[in-house]
C-alpha positions as CSV (number, residue, x, y, z in Angstrom):
1,M,4.2,247.7,225.9
2,K,1.7,246.0,223.7
3,T,-0.9,245.8,226.4
4,D,-0.4,249.5,227.3
5,I,-0.9,251.0,223.8
6,K,-3.3,248.6,222.1
7,S,-6.2,250.9,223.0
8,H,-4.3,254.1,222.1
9,I,-6.1,256.3,219.5
10,F,-3.0,256.1,217.1
11,W,-0.8,253.2,218.1
12,K,-3.7,250.7,218.0
13,F,-3.4,250.6,214.2
14,A,0.1,249.2,214.7
15,F,-1.4,245.9,215.7
16,K,-3.9,245.5,212.8
17,G,-3.6,243.9,209.4
18,K,-1.7,240.8,208.2
19,Y,1.7,242.5,208.8
20,P,1.4,244.5,212.0
21,L,4.1,246.9,213.0
22,F,4.8,245.6,216.5
23,E,4.5,241.8,215.8
24,A,7.9,240.9,217.1
25,E,8.7,240.7,220.8
26,E,9.7,243.9,222.6
27,G,13.3,242.7,223.3
28,E,13.9,241.6,219.7
29,L,12.6,244.9,218.3
30,Y,14.8,246.9,220.8
31,S,17.8,244.9,219.7
32,R,17.1,245.5,216.0
33,I,16.6,249.3,216.7
34,M,19.9,249.6,218.6
35,A,21.7,247.8,215.8
36,V,20.6,250.7,213.6
37,V,20.9,253.5,216.1
38,K,24.6,252.7,216.9
39,W,25.5,253.9,213.4
40,I,23.8,257.4,213.8
41,P,27.0,259.2,215.1
42,I,29.0,257.7,212.2
43,L,26.3,258.7,209.8
44,F,26.5,262.3,211.0
45,L,30.3,262.3,210.8
46,G,29.7,261.4,207.1
47,F,27.3,264.3,206.8
48,Q,29.8,266.6,208.3
49,F,32.4,265.5,205.8
50,L,30.0,266.4,203.0
51,H,29.4,269.8,204.7
52,L,33.1,270.5,204.5
53,F,32.7,271.2,200.7
54,N,30.7,274.3,201.7
55,V,33.3,275.7,204.1
56,S,35.0,277.9,201.6
57,D,31.8,279.4,200.3
58,F,30.5,280.1,203.7
59,S,33.8,281.7,204.8
60,K,33.7,284.1,201.9
61,A,30.0,285.1,202.1
62,N,28.1,287.4,204.4
63,M,25.0,286.5,206.2
64,V,22.2,288.6,204.7
65,S,19.2,287.1,206.5
66,S,20.2,285.5,209.8
67,L,17.7,283.0,211.2
68,W,16.7,283.5,214.8
69,P,19.2,281.1,216.4
70,I,22.1,282.9,214.7
71,V,20.9,286.5,215.4
72,P,23.0,286.8,218.6
73,F,26.1,285.8,216.6
74,Q,25.4,287.7,213.4
75,D,28.4,290.0,213.9
76,V,30.8,287.1,214.2
77,P,32.9,286.6,211.0
78,T,31.5,283.7,209.0
79,N,34.9,282.0,208.7
80,I,35.2,281.9,212.5
81,M,31.5,280.8,212.8
82,V,31.8,277.9,210.4
83,L,35.1,276.7,212.0
84,C,33.6,276.7,215.5
85,L,30.5,274.8,214.3
86,H,32.6,272.1,212.6
87,I,34.9,271.7,215.5
88,N,32.0,271.3,217.9
89,M,30.1,268.9,215.5
90,F,33.1,266.7,215.2
91,I,33.6,266.6,219.0
92,A,29.9,265.8,219.6
93,F,29.6,263.1,216.9
94,A,32.9,261.5,217.7
95,S,32.2,261.3,221.4
96,L,28.8,259.7,220.7
97,C,30.6,256.9,218.9
98,F,31.9,255.9,222.3
99,Y,29.2,257.1,224.7
100,G,26.0,256.7,222.7
101,Q,23.8,256.5,225.8
102,S,24.8,259.9,227.2
103,F,21.9,262.3,227.1
104,L,24.1,265.4,227.5
105,L,26.3,264.4,224.5
106,K,23.2,263.8,222.4
107,L,21.8,267.2,223.4
108,Y,25.2,268.8,222.6
109,A,25.2,267.1,219.2
110,F,21.6,268.2,218.4
111,V,22.1,271.8,219.5
112,T,25.3,272.1,217.5
113,Y,23.8,270.6,214.4
114,F,20.7,272.7,214.9
115,F,22.9,275.9,214.9
116,Y,24.7,274.6,211.8
117,V,21.5,274.2,209.9
118,A,20.4,277.7,211.0
119,F,23.7,279.1,209.9
120,A,23.7,277.4,206.6
121,H,20.3,279.0,205.8
122,S,21.3,282.5,206.9
123,F,22.6,283.5,203.5
124,G,19.3,284.4,201.8
125,K,18.3,280.9,200.7
126,I,16.3,278.3,202.6
127,D,15.8,274.7,201.5
128,H,14.8,271.5,203.3
129,V,17.9,269.4,202.5
130,L,19.0,269.2,206.2
131,H,15.6,269.0,207.8
132,L,15.4,265.2,207.7
133,P,18.8,264.6,209.3
134,L,17.8,267.1,212.0
135,M,14.7,265.1,212.6
136,I,16.8,261.9,213.1
137,L,19.0,263.7,215.5
138,F,16.0,264.9,217.5
139,G,14.6,261.4,217.7
140,Y,18.1,260.1,218.7
141,L,18.1,262.7,221.5
142,L,14.7,261.4,222.8
143,M,15.8,257.7,223.0
144,P,16.2,257.0,226.7
145,S,19.2,255.3,228.3
146,K,18.9,252.0,230.1
147,R,18.5,253.8,233.4
148,I,15.0,255.0,232.4
149,D,11.9,253.0,233.3
150,Q,10.5,251.0,230.3
151,Y,13.4,252.2,228.1
152,K,12.9,249.5,225.5
153,A,9.3,250.3,224.9
154,K,10.0,254.1,224.7
155,T,12.9,253.5,222.3
156,I,10.7,251.5,220.0
157,L,8.0,254.2,220.0
158,V,10.5,256.9,219.3
159,F,12.0,255.0,216.3
160,A,8.6,254.2,215.0
161,S,7.6,257.9,215.3
162,L,10.6,258.9,213.3
163,Q,9.5,256.5,210.5
164,F,6.0,258.0,210.7
165,F,7.1,261.6,210.4
166,L,9.5,260.7,207.6
167,L,6.7,259.1,205.6
168,F,4.2,261.9,206.6
169,S,6.6,264.5,205.2
170,Y,6.3,262.8,201.8
171,T,2.5,262.7,202.1
172,L,2.4,266.4,202.9
173,T,4.6,267.1,199.8
174,G,2.2,265.1,197.6
175,L,-0.9,266.8,199.1
176,W,0.6,270.2,198.6
177,K,1.2,269.4,194.9
178,L,-2.4,268.3,194.5
179,F,-3.7,271.3,196.4
180,W,-1.9,273.7,194.1
181,G,-2.9,271.6,191.1
182,V,-6.6,272.2,192.0
183,V,-6.0,275.9,192.5
184,Q,-4.2,276.2,189.1
185,Y,-7.0,274.1,187.4
186,V,-9.7,276.4,188.8
187,Q,-7.8,279.4,187.7
188,G,-7.5,278.0,184.2
189,E,-3.7,277.5,184.4
190,V,-1.6,274.4,183.5
191,S,-1.8,272.1,186.5
192,V,-1.0,268.5,187.5
193,F,-4.1,267.5,185.6
194,S,-2.6,268.6,182.3
195,P,-0.1,266.5,180.3
196,L,2.0,269.7,180.1
197,S,2.5,270.0,183.9
198,L,6.0,268.3,184.1
199,R,7.0,269.7,180.8
200,N,6.4,273.3,181.9
201,T,8.2,272.7,185.2
202,L,11.2,271.4,183.4
203,V,11.2,274.3,180.9
204,Y,11.2,276.7,183.9
205,Q,13.9,274.7,185.7
206,F,16.2,274.7,182.6
207,H,16.0,278.5,182.3
208,V,18.0,278.6,185.5
209,N,20.1,275.4,185.4
210,T,21.8,273.5,182.6
211,P,19.4,271.1,180.9
212,T,19.9,267.4,181.5
213,L,19.7,264.7,178.8
214,L,16.8,262.9,180.4
215,G,15.0,266.2,181.2
216,E,15.2,267.3,177.5
217,W,13.9,263.9,176.4
218,L,10.9,264.2,178.8
219,I,10.1,267.6,177.4
220,E,9.8,266.1,174.0
221,H,7.9,263.1,175.3
222,Y,5.8,265.0,177.8
223,Y,3.0,262.4,178.0
224,L,5.4,259.9,179.5
225,G,6.6,262.6,181.9
226,W,3.0,263.2,182.9
227,I,2.5,259.5,183.7
228,A,5.7,259.5,185.7
229,F,4.6,262.7,187.6
230,W,1.4,260.9,188.7
231,M,3.4,257.9,189.8
232,V,5.4,260.3,192.0
233,L,2.2,261.8,193.4
234,Y,1.0,258.2,194.2
235,L,4.3,257.4,196.0
236,E,4.2,260.7,198.0
237,V,0.5,260.9,198.9
238,C,0.3,257.3,200.0
239,S,3.5,257.2,201.9
240,V,1.9,257.6,205.3
241,W,-0.3,254.6,204.8
242,V,2.8,252.4,204.4
243,F,3.8,253.1,207.9
244,F,1.4,250.5,209.4
245,K,2.3,247.8,206.8
246,A,5.6,246.3,207.9
247,N,6.0,244.3,204.7
248,L,6.2,247.5,202.6
249,H,8.8,249.4,204.5
250,K,11.8,248.3,202.5
251,I,10.2,248.4,199.0
252,W,8.7,251.8,199.7
253,G,12.2,253.0,200.9
254,V,13.6,251.7,197.6
255,L,10.9,253.5,195.6
256,L,11.4,256.8,197.4
257,I,15.2,256.6,196.9
258,A,14.5,255.9,193.2
259,L,12.3,259.0,193.2
260,H,15.3,261.1,194.4
261,L,17.6,259.5,191.9
262,A,15.1,260.4,189.1
263,I,14.8,264.0,190.3
264,A,18.6,264.3,190.3
265,L,18.9,262.8,186.8
266,I,16.0,264.8,185.3
267,M,16.2,268.1,187.1
268,D,19.8,268.1,188.4
269,V,18.4,268.7,191.9
270,V,20.5,266.6,194.4
271,M,19.2,266.1,197.9
272,F,21.8,263.7,199.3
273,T,20.4,263.5,202.8
274,A,17.0,262.1,201.9
275,P,18.2,258.7,200.4
276,I,20.5,258.2,203.4
277,T,17.7,259.0,205.8
278,L,15.4,256.6,203.9
279,G,18.0,254.0,204.1
280,V,18.4,254.3,207.8
281,L,14.7,254.4,208.7
282,L,13.1,252.2,206.0
283,L,15.6,250.0,204.3
284,M,17.0,249.1,207.7
285,S,13.5,249.1,209.3
286,P,13.5,246.9,212.5
287,F,9.7,246.3,211.9
288,Y,10.1,244.9,208.4
289,K,8.5,241.5,207.8
290,P,9.2,239.9,204.3
291,S,6.3,238.8,202.1
292,N,6.2,237.3,198.6
293,V,5.9,239.4,195.5
294,K,2.2,238.9,195.0
295,T,1.4,239.7,198.6
296,T,3.6,242.8,198.6
297,L,1.9,244.2,195.5
298,L,-1.5,243.5,196.9
299,S,-0.5,245.4,200.1
300,F,0.2,248.6,198.1
301,P,-2.1,251.5,199.0
302,I,-5.3,251.7,196.9
303,I,-4.6,248.3,195.5
304,S,-5.2,246.8,199.0
305,L,-8.5,248.8,199.1
306,V,-9.6,247.4,195.8
307,G,-8.7,243.9,197.1
308,R,-10.9,244.3,200.1
309,F,-13.7,245.5,197.9
310,F,-13.6,242.2,196.1
311,N,-13.4,240.3,199.4
312,K,-9.7,239.4,199.2
313,D,-7.8,238.7,202.3
314,E,-6.7,241.8,204.2
315,V,-3.1,242.7,203.7
């Protein structure tokens, strides 16, 4: 595998730096990945259990804006729809616990969960809580069985791609905040460049939801909130650069999970799927290589660039 992709326009960067992504042998990386992948069906059974808390609400509501996969079924009563989806999800995920190499079962699981996500967002409100689990399930579908030629190398690349798109999604989120910050600044509005940015966001949020203790404290101490907001932007924008630094996978996963914990405590916005996804793809990263505290800090994005400028060793 290494010989085949070392000249690839993208994957060649996985072999550079002090802590390259594909440093371990192919067989070892494959074994580590499969040790993580075998838990995916159980993970989704857990997700399904959490989705059960919405069954009553879905059964009593009417679909007001059906997404395209649900349009053919929009006349089906929602209580029957949610029941059928949960029965099929359980059959698919439970079967994968025993036959995890079956492409048809993985396809069945992905399509069923895809329809559930579309159904859950056919009630007039769309969010991105379920997008990351759907991404994992799509990558799981693409992982080849042992009957496929070069199945180990292909599995490694699929898993690494999942990590990349996970981190890239956070980078896009940060860049979007910066983009609108520039637009607001040009228009003379309060933007991310103003100490009042997080304060105004919290004030608006608490007009809709009940204020939190930590949120009210940050409104009063808005300069600290502004600093924290820029720390969040740093974590998000720089996430994609962490992908090629194997020694940062776990610490960056911890920091992003801490970000979601802070959002929940400050704004009372809970996105339970993101920390779990981060745990599977980053905290359990098969490419992770440990380094000491000093080296880890010097590997951080921007800090590593400053280190290179002063002729430090590349990390």
